[in-house]
C-alpha positions in Angstrom: 19.7 -59.9 -54.9 19.0 -56.4 -53.8 15.6 -55.5 -52.6 16.2 -52.8 -50.0 12.7 -51.3 -50.5 11.0 -54.7 -50.0 9.2 -54.5 -53.4 6.8 -57.1 -54.6 7.7 -56.6 -58.3 11.3 -56.4 -59.1 13.7 -57.2 -61.9 15.8 -60.4 -61.8 18.2 -58.7 -59.4 15.6 -57.5 -56.9 15.9 -53.9 -58.1 12.9 -51.7 -59.0 11.4 -52.2 -62.4 12.1 -49.7 -65.1 8.9 -47.6 -65.7 9.4 -47.9 -69.5 9.5 -51.7 -69.3 6.4 -51.8 -67.1 4.6 -49.5 -69.5 5.7 -51.5 -72.6 4.3 -54.7 -71.0 1.1 -52.9 -69.9 0.5 -51.8 -73.5 0.9 -55.4 -74.8 -1.5 -56.7 -72.2 -4.1 -54.0 -72.9 -3.8 -54.6 -76.7 -4.2 -58.4 -76.2 -7.6 -57.9 -74.4 -8.8 -55.2 -76.8 -8.5 -52.2 -74.5 -7.2 -48.8 -75.4 -3.8 -47.7 -74.3 -3.7 -46.1 -70.8 -1.1 -45.2 -68.3 -0.4 -47.6 -65.4 -1.6 -45.0 -62.9 -5.0 -45.1 -64.6 -5.4 -48.6 -63.3 -4.9 -47.3 -59.8 -7.6 -44.7 -60.2 -9.9 -47.3 -61.7 -9.3 -49.6 -58.8 -10.1 -46.9 -56.3 -13.2 -45.8 -58.2 -14.6 -49.3 -58.5 -13.8 -50.0 -54.8 -15.7 -47.0 -53.6 -18.6 -47.6 -56.1 -19.0 -51.2 -54.9 -19.2 -50.4 -51.2 -15.6 -50.3 -49.9 -15.4 -47.7 -47.1 -13.0 -44.8 -47.6 -10.6 -46.0 -44.8 -10.2 -49.4 -46.6 -9.5 -47.7 -49.9 -7.1 -45.3 -48.3 -5.1 -48.2 -46.8 -5.2 -50.2 -50.1 -3.9 -47.2 -52.0 -1.3 -46.2 -49.3 -2.7 -42.6 -49.0 -1.6 -40.7 -45.9 -5.2 -39.7 -45.0 -8.8 -40.5 -45.7 -9.3 -36.8 -46.5 -6.8 -37.1 -49.4 -8.7 -40.1 -50.7 -12.0 -38.3 -50.4 -10.5 -35.2 -52.1 -9.2 -37.3 -55.0 -12.4 -39.3 -55.5 -14.9 -36.8 -54.2 -16.8 -36.8 -57.5 -18.1 -40.2 -56.6 -19.8 -39.1 -53.4 -23.0 -37.7 -55.1 -23.8 -41.0 -56.7 -22.9 -42.8 -53.5 -25.2 -40.6 -51.5 -28.0 -41.3 -53.9 -27.4 -45.1 -53.7 -27.3 -44.9 -49.9 -30.6 -43.0 -49.8 -32.2 -45.6 -52.0 -30.9 -48.4 -49.8 -32.1 -46.7 -46.7 -35.5 -46.1 -48.3 -35.8 -49.8 -49.1 -34.8 -50.7 -45.5 -37.4 -48.3 -44.1 -40.1 -49.7 -46.4 -39.2 -53.2 -45.4 -39.2 -52.4 -41.7 -42.6 -50.6 -41.9 -44.1 -53.4 -43.9 -42.7 -56.0 -41.4 -44.2 -54.1 -38.5 -47.5 -53.8 -40.1 -47.8 -57.4 -41.1 
């Protein structure tokens, strides 16, 4: 058993998986659930996008992805920020309206 990099997923001997093997299995899984073929790295981007869209803060996503800085994460996924700003503004508007209504009641 050789796992010098402390990997989670290894071959039977503890060594890194061959990328072609991983891709071959990914294609089978995607086909079995009716999804189009995609690269493994696409799943990483999908994870990051969904995390940010569903309220995870940038520092959490940065850590989950292993990025060296939050700035890198923001630069990579900056296209999401406009929609996130709009959603934030809508949430704040609801909060303000709720607070004003509560004070006036």
